[in-house]
N, C-alpha and C positions, 0 to 999 in steps of 0.2 A: 141265609140257609134256606134250602128248598124243603118244603113240608109236603108230605104225601096228602092225597085227598082224604084218606081215612083219618089222619090226624087233624086236618082242618075241620072235617065234619064233627069229630069228637069235641074239639074246642068250642065250636058254635053251640052244640047241644049242652055242654057243661056250663057254658056261660049263662044260658037262660035258666038252667036248673038251679044254679047258685045265686039267683037274684042279681044278675049282672055284676058279679064279683070277679075281678081279674085274678086276685090272689087265690081265691078258692078254685078257679078254673085251672090255674097253673098247678096247684096241689093235686087236683084230680087227674091232671095230665100225667104227672110223675107216677101216680099210683097205677093208672091204667096201662102204661107202657113200661113199667118197671124200671124207672130211671132213678139214678142217685141224685143227691142234692147238688153235685157239681156238674151234672149233665145239662145241656142246653134245652130250654123250653121256649115256646113263643113268648116274646116280651109283650108288655102292655100295649104298645103302639100297634104291633102286628095283630093282636087279638081284636082290638077295637076296629082296625081296618077291615078284618074279615067280617065282623058283625055288621059294619056299615055296608059292605058289598052285599051281604045276604039280605039286608033290609031293603036295598035299592033294586037288586036284580034277582034275588033268590039264590045266588051262588056266592061262595066266599072268594071266587076268583075275580080279578078286576074286569070291568066291562071292556070289550073290544070295540074300537071305533068302527062304524060301518061306512062302507064306500071309500072313495079315494081320500087320502090325507088332504087337509086344507092347505092351500097355497096362499101365503100372505102376499107374495109378489104379484098381486092382481093388477090389471091395467089401471084401476082406480087409484090404488096405492102408489103406483109408479108416477101417475100424474100428480098426486098430492105431494110426493117428495120433490118432484120437479118444481112445483109452484113454490114450496117453502125454500128450496135452494135458490131460486131466482130472486126471491124477496130478500133473503138474508144469506148471501154466499159466504160470509165470513164466520157464520155460526158453526160450531162443531156438530158432527153427526150425532153425538150423544144428546145434545139439547134438541135437535130436530126430532129425534126418536121420542123423547119425552113429550114434546108438543104434539106429535102425530099419534101417540098411543101405540107405537110399533117398536119392536125390539131394536136395540142398537145394531145387532148383527144383520137384521133384515134391511135396515136403512143403508148400511154399508154395501150389502150385496146389490141392492137396487141401484146405488150410485155407480158401482163399478160394472156390473153385468148388464143392467138395463139402460142406464143413462150414459154409459161410457165416460164417466167423469173421473178425473184424477185429482189428488190432493197436491197442491202446489204450495211451496214455501214463499212467504212474502219477502221481497228484497227491499232493503233500506238504502236509499240514495239521498244525496244532498239536494235540498229543495232549490229550485231556480226561480227567482223573482222576475217580474216583468222587466225591471231595469237591467237585469243581467244580460239579456239579449243585445241591448244597445251597447253595454259595456264591451261585450265580445266583438261587436262590429267595429267600434272605435279602436279597440286594440289591434284588430287585424289590419285596418287601414293604416294605423301608425307604423306597424311593422313593414308594410309594403312601401311606405314613404321613406323610412329611415334606414332600412336594411338593404344594402346594395344587392343586385341580383347575383353577383359572384360570391357573396359571403355565405358562410355556412351557419344556418340557424339551428341551434341545439335546444332540445326540450329535455329538461332534467327533472328529477324527483328524488326524494329520499324516503326510506322506510326503516322501521325499527324491528329488529329480530330479537326474540327472547332466547337467551343463552341456555335456559333450563329446559328447552324443548316444550314450550307451552302447547297444549292440545285444545283445539276448539271443539267443545262437546256438541255444538250445533252441526258440525260437519263430520264428526267421527262416528263410525258405526262398527259394530263387532258382530260377526256372524258365527254362531256356535250352537251346538245342540243344547247346552246348558248355560245359564248365566255365569260368566267367569268372575263376576264381582270385581272387575278391574277397577282399581282406585288409582287415579293420577294425582300425585301431590306436587305442589309447587310453592315456592316461598312467597311471602306476602308482597315483598318488593323484588320482583324478579329482575335480575341483571339483563340489560339489553344493550345492543350495539346498533348505531345509526349508520346506514349504508347509503351512499349517493351514487347515482348513475345518470348518464345523459346519452341521447341518441339523436342522430341526424342522418342525412343522406350520405355523409362520409363514413359513418360507422358508429361505434359505441365507445364512449369514454367511461372509464371506471371498471369495476366498482371502487369506490373510495370510502375508507372506514374512518370515522371521526373518533380518534383515540389520541391520548396524550399520556406518555409514559406507560403505555400498556393498559391504561384504564379508559373505559368508555366515557365520553364527555357529551354534554348537551349541545345540540347544533344551535349556534347563534349567527348573527349577521357577520360579526368579525371573523369567526372561524370559517364561514362560508367564503368570504372574500380571500382569506388566507389560502383556502384550498384551491381556489381558482388561480391564484398566483403561483402556486407550487406545481400545477399541471404543466407538462411540456407544451410549448407553443405549437409544435408541429402536430401534437395530438388534438389540441382543441380547435385548431383552425381559426375560424372567424368568430368564435364565441365572444 
């Protein structure tokens, strides 16, 4: 609520006349301006703030800052943020802000606007040991020696698909004005289906679904060999 200058001045005068009593000041305020018990009066926090302003500046109004507003994105702070990021690029912006003594919002603005940096998500891949390179070379040489040039070399792989429509929350995003509070529920043991497919210069073989009696089964070596025997020879070529 906005209070007029007259009422602010009366509150300050009544506060000192009543020995710094907030309750007596509020009572005098109602009497002076003819207010009922249900009408709004300045609360304790407002009265003490006005008194503090008068003590500091001689006016119940808050002091106005002089000159241009302070810009925290100074060249010195930009360089400090750059140094911290180069030393610990995996640390989050919130922890950098706490270490630098700068607000989290300012650190993020410096990273985006001044340093032109973006936040990237770490990718997880299978580790390759030193011996893996030699194993790959030996396998490639073995293929060249034992596979005739006229044969068709097929590269195959299998994948499992959830029948319940499992959503990966790491990749799923929802843009809206308000939080939709969308909840995706899935069973503890989600039913899945295993699909096999192969590809070569002759084309694509598959997809092949590993099922028995309409039920999904686990892929084993015996089922894999049985699947290869069931495929038409004209389709698989030299596999």
